[in-house]
C-alpha positions in Angstrom: 0.0 0.0 0.0 1.4 3.3 -1.0 1.5 5.8 1.8 0.9 9.4 1.0 2.6 12.3 2.7 0.6 15.5 2.9 1.8 19.0 3.9 -0.1 22.1 4.8 0.6 25.8 5.6 -1.6 27.7 8.1 -1.6 31.6 7.6 -2.7 33.7 10.5 -5.3 36.5 10.6 -4.3 39.7 8.9 -5.1 43.3 9.7 -8.1 44.5 7.7 -6.6 47.9 7.0 -3.6 46.4 5.2 -5.2 43.3 3.8 -4.3 43.8 0.1 -0.5 44.5 0.5 -0.1 41.8 3.2 -1.8 39.2 1.0 0.5 40.1 -1.9 3.6 39.6 0.3 2.7 36.6 2.5 -0.1 34.7 0.8 1.6 31.7 -0.9 0.7 31.7 -4.6 -0.7 28.7 -6.5 0.4 27.8 -10.0 -2.3 30.1 -11.5 -4.5 33.0 -10.3 -7.8 31.6 -11.5 -10.6 32.0 -9.1 -12.1 28.5 -9.2 -14.7 29.1 -6.5 -16.3 32.0 -4.7 -19.3 32.4 -2.5 -20.7 35.6 -0.8 -24.3 34.5 -0.3 -25.6 37.8 -1.7 -27.8 36.0 -4.2 -30.1 35.0 -1.3 -29.4 31.3 -1.6 -27.3 28.7 0.4 -26.6 27.0 -3.0 -24.2 24.1 -2.8 -23.4 24.4 0.9 -24.7 21.8 3.3 -24.2 20.7 6.9 -21.3 18.3 7.8 -22.6 16.0 10.5 -25.4 15.8 13.0 -28.6 17.9 13.2 -26.9 21.3 12.8 -28.7 23.8 10.5 -27.6 26.3 7.9 -29.4 29.6 7.2 -28.7 33.0 5.6 -28.1 35.7 8.2 -29.1 39.2 7.1 -28.1 40.8 10.4 -24.3 40.5 10.0 -22.1 40.1 7.0 -18.5 40.8 6.0 -19.6 42.3 2.7 -22.9 42.6 1.0 -26.1 41.8 2.8 -25.8 38.1 3.8 -23.6 35.6 5.5 -24.0 31.9 6.1 -24.8 31.0 9.7 -24.6 27.5 11.3 -26.7 26.8 14.4 -27.8 23.8 16.6 -24.3 22.3 16.6 -23.6 19.4 19.0 -20.1 18.2 17.9 -16.9 20.1 17.2 -16.9 19.1 13.5 -20.4 20.2 12.8 -20.4 23.1 10.3 -20.9 24.3 6.8 -19.5 21.9 4.2 -18.9 21.9 0.4 -18.4 19.0 -1.9 -15.4 19.9 -4.0 -14.8 17.0 -6.3 -14.9 19.3 -9.4 -12.5 21.9 -7.9 -9.2 20.2 -7.3 -6.4 18.3 -9.1 -4.0 16.1 -7.2 -0.5 17.6 -6.7 -1.7 21.1 -7.5 -1.4 24.1 -5.2 -4.5 26.1 -4.1 -5.0 29.3 -2.1 -8.0 29.6 0.3 -9.5 32.7 2.0 -12.7 33.1 4.0 -14.1 35.4 6.7 -15.6 34.1 9.9 -17.6 35.7 12.7 -18.8 34.6 16.1 -20.4 36.4 19.0 -19.9 34.4 22.2 -18.4 35.3 25.5 -14.8 34.5 24.6 -12.3 33.8 21.8 -13.1 30.7 19.8 -10.8 28.8 17.5 -12.2 28.0 14.0 -10.7 25.4 11.7 -11.1 25.0 7.9 -10.6 21.4 7.0 -10.3 19.3 3.8 -11.5 15.7 3.9 -10.5 13.4 1.1 -10.0 9.7 0.3 -6.6 8.3 -0.3 -5.4 5.6 -2.7 -6.7 2.7 -0.4 -10.1 4.2 0.1 -9.4 5.6 3.6 -10.7 9.0 4.6 -8.0 11.5 5.5 -8.1 15.1 6.9 -5.9 18.1 6.1 -6.1 21.5 7.8 -6.5 24.3 5.3 -6.5 27.2 7.8 -7.3 28.1 11.4 -7.8 31.3 13.4 -8.8 32.5 16.8 -12.1 34.5 16.4 -12.6 37.5 18.7 -16.2 37.9 19.7 -18.1 40.3 17.4 -15.3 40.8 14.9 -14.9 39.4 11.4 -11.7 37.4 11.1 -9.9 36.3 7.9 -8.8 32.7 7.5 -6.2 32.0 4.8 -4.2 29.0 3.8 -2.4 27.3 0.9 -2.3 23.5 0.5 -1.1 21.0 -2.1 -3.7 18.4 -2.9 -2.2 15.0 -2.1 -1.3 12.6 -5.0 -3.9 9.8 -5.8 -6.6 11.5 -3.7 -10.3 11.7 -4.6 -13.7 12.8 -3.2 -13.0 16.2 -1.6 -15.1 17.8 1.1 -14.3 21.1 2.7 -15.9 22.1 6.0 -15.6 24.7 8.8 -15.5 23.4 12.4 -15.1 24.9 15.9 -13.6 23.1 18.9 -16.5 24.4 21.1 -19.3 22.2 19.9 -22.2 24.6 20.7 -20.9 27.9 19.3 -22.8 29.4 16.5 -20.7 31.1 13.8 -21.0 32.7 10.3 -18.8 32.5 7.2 -18.7 34.9 4.3 -16.7 35.7 1.1 -15.2 32.3 0.6 -12.7 32.3 -2.3 -10.4 29.6 -3.7 -7.8 30.3 -6.4 -5.5 27.9 -8.3 -5.5 25.6 -11.3 -8.9 24.5 -12.6 -9.6 20.8 -12.3 -8.4 19.0 -15.4 -8.9 15.5 -14.2 -10.7 13.4 -16.8 -14.0 12.3 -15.3 -13.9 8.7 -14.3 -16.8 6.3 -14.3 -18.7 8.3 -16.8 -19.9 7.8 -20.4 -19.2 4.1 -20.6 -21.5 2.0 -22.8 -23.9 5.0 -23.2 -24.7 5.3 -19.5 -24.3 8.6 -17.5 -22.2 6.7 -14.9 -20.7 3.2 -15.2 -18.3 2.0 -12.4 -16.4 -1.2 -12.7 -13.4 -0.2 -10.6 -10.9 -1.5 -13.1 -9.0 1.8 -13.1 -9.2 2.7 -9.4 -11.8 3.8 -6.8 -13.4 6.0 -9.5 -14.4 8.9 -7.2 -16.1 6.6 -4.7 -15.5 7.4 -1.0 -16.5 6.1 2.5 -19.8 7.3 3.9 -19.2 7.8 7.6 -16.9 5.6 9.6 -15.7 2.8 7.2 -12.9 1.9 4.8 -13.0 1.3 1.0 -10.4 -0.9 -0.6 -10.1 -1.7 -4.2 -9.5 -5.4 -4.4 -8.9 -8.2 -6.9 -10.0 -10.8 -4.4 -13.6 -10.9 -5.8 -15.4 -9.2 -8.6 -18.8 -9.4 -10.4 -17.3 -8.3 -13.8 -13.7 -7.6 -14.8 -11.0 -8.3 -12.1 -11.7 -5.7 -9.4 -14.4 -4.6 -7.0 -14.7 -2.3 -3.9 -14.4 -3.9 -0.5 -16.3 -2.1 2.2 -15.1 -2.8 5.8 -14.6 -1.4 9.3 -18.2 -0.2 9.4 -19.3 1.4 12.6 -23.0 2.1 11.8 -25.5 0.6 9.4 -25.6 3.6 7.2 -21.8 3.4 6.6 -20.9 2.3 3.1 -19.6 3.3 -0.3 -20.9 6.6 -1.8 -20.3 8.7 -4.9 -21.3 12.2 -6.0 -23.7 12.1 -9.0 -24.6 15.7 -9.3 -24.7 15.4 -13.1 -28.1 13.7 -13.1 -30.8 15.8 -14.6 -33.5 17.1 -12.2 -37.1 16.0 -12.7 -35.9 13.1 -14.9 -36.4 9.4 -14.1 -33.1 7.5 -13.8 -32.4 3.8 -13.6 -29.9 2.7 -10.8 -28.2 -0.7 -10.7 -25.4 -2.2 -8.5 -24.2 -5.6 -7.5 -23.3 -6.5 -3.9 -21.9 -9.6 -2.3 -20.7 -10.7 1.1 -19.2 -13.8 2.7 -17.8 -14.9 6.0 -18.7 -17.7 8.4 -19.7 -15.2 11.1 -22.5 -13.8 8.9 -26.1 -15.0 8.5 -27.1 -16.7 5.2 -29.0 -13.6 3.9 -29.3 -10.0 4.8 -31.1 -6.9 3.5 -29.2 -4.2 1.6 -30.4 -0.7 0.7 -29.7 1.5 -2.4 -30.3 5.2 -1.6 -29.7 8.8 -2.8 -28.9 11.8 -0.7 -29.2 15.5 -1.6 -29.5 19.0 -0.2 -32.9 20.7 -0.9 -33.7 24.2 0.5 -31.0 23.9 3.2 -32.2 20.4 4.4 -30.5 17.1 3.8 -32.9 14.5 2.2 -32.4 10.8 2.2 -34.5 8.7 -0.3 -34.7 4.9 -0.6 -34.4 3.6 -4.2 -34.6 -0.1 -3.5 -34.2 -2.6 -0.6 -33.1 -6.1 -1.6 -32.4 -9.3 0.3 -29.0 -10.6 -0.6 -27.8 -14.3 -0.2 -24.3 -15.0 1.2 -21.6 -15.9 -1.4 -23.8 -14.6 -4.3 -23.4 -11.5 -6.3 -26.9 -9.9 -6.2 -28.2 -7.1 -8.3 -30.1 -4.2 -6.6 -31.9 -2.0 -9.1 -34.6 0.6 -9.2 -35.6 4.1 -10.5 -35.7 7.5 -8.9 -36.3 11.1 -9.9 -34.2 13.8 -8.3 -36.4 16.9 -7.8 -35.7 20.4 -9.2 -33.6 22.5 -6.9 -31.7 19.6 -5.4 -27.9 20.1 -4.8 -25.0 17.9 -3.9 -26.6 14.7 -5.0 -24.9 11.5 -4.0 -25.6 7.7 -4.4 -24.8 5.1 -1.8 -25.2 1.5 -0.6 -25.7 0.2 2.9 -27.1 -2.6 5.0 -30.6 -2.4 6.5 -31.3 0.5 8.9 -31.2 -0.3 12.6 -32.2 2.8 14.7 -30.8 1.6 18.1 -27.0 1.3 17.8 -27.1 -0.7 21.1 -28.9 -3.5 19.2 -26.3 -3.8 16.4 -25.2 -7.4 15.7 -22.2 -8.6 13.6 -24.5 -8.9 10.7 -25.6 -5.3 10.8 -22.0 -4.1 10.4 -20.9 -6.8 8.0 -18.1 -6.1 5.4 -19.2 -6.5 1.8 -18.2 -6.0 -1.9 -19.7 -3.7 -4.5 -19.2 -3.9 -8.3 -20.8 -3.1 -11.7 -22.7 0.1 -10.9 -24.6 1.9 -13.6 -26.8 5.0 -13.6 -28.7 6.0 -16.8 -31.8 7.8 -17.8 -34.6 5.2 -17.6 -35.6 5.9 -21.2 -32.2 4.6 -22.3 -32.6 1.2 -20.6 -34.0 -0.9 -23.4 -34.2 -4.6 -24.4 -30.6 -4.9 -25.5 -29.3 -3.6 -22.1 -31.6 -6.1 -20.4 -30.1 -9.0 -22.4 -26.5 -7.8 -21.6 -27.3 -7.7 -17.9 -28.8 -11.2 -18.1 -25.8 -12.6 -19.8 -23.5 -10.9 -17.3 -25.5 -12.4 -14.5 -25.2 -15.9 -16.0 -21.5 -15.5 -16.4 -21.2 -14.2 -12.8 -23.0 -17.3 -11.5 -20.6 -19.6 -13.3 -17.6 -17.6 -12.0 -18.9 -17.8 -8.5 -19.1 -21.6 -8.7 -15.5 -21.7 -9.7 -14.5 -19.1 -7.1 -16.1 -21.2 -4.3 -13.4 -23.8 -4.9 -10.7 -21.2 -5.1 -11.8 -19.7 -1.8 -10.9 -23.0 -0.1 -7.4 -22.9 -1.4 -6.8 -19.2 -0.6 -8.6 -19.2 2.8 -5.4 -18.5 4.8 -4.4 -15.7 2.4 -7.9 -14.2 2.6 -7.8 -14.2 6.4 -4.5 -12.3 6.4 -5.8 -9.8 3.9 -8.8 -9.1 6.0 -6.7 -8.7 9.1 -4.5 -6.2 7.2 -7.6 -4.3 6.1 -8.9 -4.1 9.6 -5.5 -2.6 10.8 -5.8 0.7 8.8 -5.9 2.9 11.8 -2.5 4.5 12.1 -1.4 8.0 11.2 1.4 7.7 8.6 3.6 10.6 9.9 3.5 10.0 13.7 2.5 6.3 14.0 -0.1 7.3 16.5 -3.7 6.2 16.0 -5.5 8.4 13.5 -8.7 10.5 13.7 -10.8 7.6 12.3 -9.7 5.4 15.2 -10.3 8.2 17.7 -13.9 8.9 16.4 -14.6 5.1 16.6 -13.3 5.0 20.2 -15.4 8.0 21.2 -18.5 6.4 19.6 -17.9 3.3 21.7 -17.7 5.3 24.9 -20.8 7.2 23.9 -22.6 3.9 23.7 -21.1 2.5 26.8 -20.7 5.4 29.3 -19.8 3.0 32.2 -16.3 2.6 30.6 -15.7 6.3 31.0 -15.5 5.9 34.8 -12.3 3.9 34.6 -10.5 6.0 31.9 -8.2 9.0 32.0 -8.1 11.6 29.2 -5.3 13.9 28.1 -5.5 16.6 25.3 -2.2 18.0 24.0 -1.4 20.7 21.4 2.0 21.6 20.0 2.7 25.3 20.6 4.5 27.8 18.3 4.0 25.7 15.2 3.5 28.7 13.0 6.7 30.3 14.3 8.6 27.0 13.6 7.1 26.7 10.1 7.8 30.4 9.2 11.3 30.6 10.7 12.7 27.0 10.5 10.7 25.4 7.7 7.8 23.0 7.5 10.2 20.0 7.9 10.9 21.2 11.4 7.2 21.8 11.9 6.5 18.2 11.0 9.4 17.1 13.2 7.9 19.0 16.2 4.5 17.2 15.6 6.3 13.8 15.3 8.3 14.5 18.5 5.1 15.2 20.4 3.5 12.0 19.2 6.5 9.9 20.1 6.9 11.6 23.5 3.2 10.8 24.3 3.4 7.2 23.2 6.5 6.7 25.3 4.8 8.3 28.3 1.5 6.4 28.0 3.2 3.1 27.1 0.9 0.0 27.4 -1.5 1.8 29.7 -3.4 3.5 26.8 -3.6 4.8 23.3 -2.4 8.0 21.7 -4.5 9.5 18.8 -3.5 12.3 16.4 -6.9 14.1 15.9 -5.7 17.1 13.9 -2.6 18.8 12.5 -0.9 19.4 15.9 -3.5 18.0 18.2 -3.3 14.7 20.2 -5.6 12.9 22.6 -4.5 10.2 25.1 -7.0 7.7 26.5 -5.5 5.5 29.3 -6.6 3.0 31.8 -4.2 4.4 34.5 -3.4 8.0 35.5 -0.6 9.2 33.3 -0.8 12.9 34.1 2.5 13.1 35.9 4.3 11.0 33.3 3.1 13.2 30.5 4.0 16.4 32.4 7.5 15.1 33.1 7.9 14.0 29.5 6.9 17.4 28.2 9.3 19.1 30.6 12.2 16.9 29.5 11.5 17.1 25.8 11.0 20.9 26.0 14.5 21.2 27.5 16.1 19.5 24.5 17.4 22.0 22.0 16.7 20.8 18.4 17.2 24.3 16.9 13.6 25.5 17.4 11.3 26.2 20.4 9.4 23.1 21.5 6.4 23.3 23.8 3.3 21.3 24.3 0.1 22.5 26.1 -1.8 19.8 28.0 -5.1 19.3 29.8 -6.3 16.4 31.9 -9.7 15.1 32.9 -11.3 12.0 34.3 -14.7 10.9 35.6 -15.7 13.0 38.6 -18.8 11.8 40.6 -19.5 15.4 41.7 -19.4 16.8 38.2 -20.7 13.8 36.1 -23.9 11.8 36.4 -24.0 8.1 37.0 -23.9 7.8 33.2 -21.1 10.2 32.3 -21.0 12.0 28.9 -17.6 11.4 27.3 -17.9 14.7 25.4 -18.3 16.6 28.7 -15.2 15.0 30.2 -13.2 15.7 27.0 -14.4 19.4 27.1 -13.0 19.7 30.7 -9.7 18.5 29.4 -9.9 20.8 26.5 -10.5 23.9 28.7 -7.6 23.0 30.9 -5.4 22.6 27.9 -6.5 26.0 26.6 -5.5 27.7 29.9 -2.2 26.0 29.8 -1.7 27.1 26.2 -2.3 30.7 27.2 0.2 30.4 30.1 2.9 29.1 27.7 2.2 31.9 25.2 2.4 34.6 27.9 5.8 33.3 29.0 7.1 33.1 25.4 5.8 36.2 23.6 8.5 36.1 20.9 7.2 32.7 19.6 3.5 33.3 20.0 1.2 33.8 17.1 0.6 37.5 16.4 
C-alpha cells in the first residue's frame, strides 16, 4: 500500500486595514491565479453548501455580513466538527497548489478557534483530513482565514468544512474564495456504454469514498465483472458504506440505478437486507431517499436495481449503498455491520434502458454465477491468504507521519464510549497541542514543523506506554486515553522534551480530565469529560504563550 505524505501551511489572521498588501507579500501563490470558487451568499441562496454532521442547521443571516447583505450561519451544533461543508470533487487536481480565504464571525463570551478542514479519500479508500487554515475568532469581529495547500497525490472525493472546537458555538462565514488551477482530471466512471455513470473499478476507486466511519479498498479478491471490486469494511454504523457524487443527473428526470453487492464470512447469516439510496440537499435540508431494498444471499453477487427522480432545486446529489437500517445502535449485531463487496454500478436515464441492455445484464448475470461456482473452490485454497488480507484491512488505523492512531480510530473509540458510558468511569483523558507551530514553520521550515509534531506524538506514546492509546486528531492535536493515571508521566515527559534543543522552540500544552462523581452523572458523557480536558489545555496554552511572547502567534 502506497502511503501518502501531505503538507499544509496555516496563515494567521491579517489586519483588515492592510489586507491587500499583506496578502500580496505573505499569501503563498498557487500555479495560477484563476478563481475556481467564490461564495458571498448575496444571491439570497445557500446554494451548494450543506451541513457536515449531525442535526446542525444552515441559514442566511441578514443581520451580520463581511460584505454585501448576507452571510451563512450554522446553528444547533452538537459536535466540534459540525459546520458548513462543500463537496469539492470538481475543484481540485492532485499535486496542484491552491489558495484559500474566507471570513468568519462569532459572538460568544470569549475567543473561539475556528478550523477550515479538507476531507479526502486516499489511494486505499481511507478517509484523511488536512487542515486548510485556522484562526482565533474574537467575539463580534470578522476574522480572515487564509491558507495554501497542495492536494495529495492519488486523492479523490474532496469535502471542505468549517469546524469549531467548542461544539455549541454558532458562527458565520462569508466571502469564501479559492484560487488555483482549474480541475483538469478526466472524469472517471462516466460515459461508458452509453450510461451517464458506469463504475467497474478496473482503473481505481473512480471517485467513490467512504460514507461515515468505514474503509473502502479496491481489491482483486472478488469481482462481479472484470477483475476488481470495492471492499467495504470497518463499518461502525448501518448507514456506513460506499458513496459517490452524482450531481450530473438531470433534475425532474427518471433515472435507472443498478449495482451488485456480495458478502461472505462464516460469522454472517445466510441472507441480509441491503439498501440503495440517494442523498441531496434541498432548501438547506438534507434529504435521504430509498431507491430499493433487496435481500442478498451470502456468497452470491446480487443485483439491486430501481428508478428514482431527483427533484428540481436539489444540490450535492450522492448515491450510496448500505445494509438495512437499525435505529438503536445498542442493538447492532455482527450482521448489521458486515463487510461487503460492490461492483458493476450503472446509472442511466430510464428511457435509455432498453431490451438490449436487459439482455446484456442477463448474460453478465449468468457468467457471474458460473464464475462464483469456480470461485467457491478457489476460496478453499486461498482461505489463509484471505484471512491475512482481512486482518490487514482491519488494521488501517495508524497516522502515517506520527504512527499514533489516527482520527478515524479516535472517532470510533469516542463512539464506543458514547454507547457504553460506564467505561468512562475507569479511563483518563489527556488533550495536547504543539505550541509555536506557525513560528517554527515560518522561521525554520515545514520539515521542522513536521518534526515537532512527530516529537510530540512519540513523546506521548513513550509516556503512555501500554497503559493506553495516543491519537492524532488534527494537525498538531493529540488525545491520550489511558486505563491508568498518566498525568505526571506526561507532564514530566513534556518538561524533559522541551529542554532538548533541536534548533527551534518546542512546547506542548496539555489538559487532563477523568470521571468526577461530583461533576458527572452516574452515566457520564464522554464529550463533557473531553471538554473539561480541552478547557484545561487552553488555559495551559495561554500560560505558555504569555511566557514566550516572541514565539506566540501575532
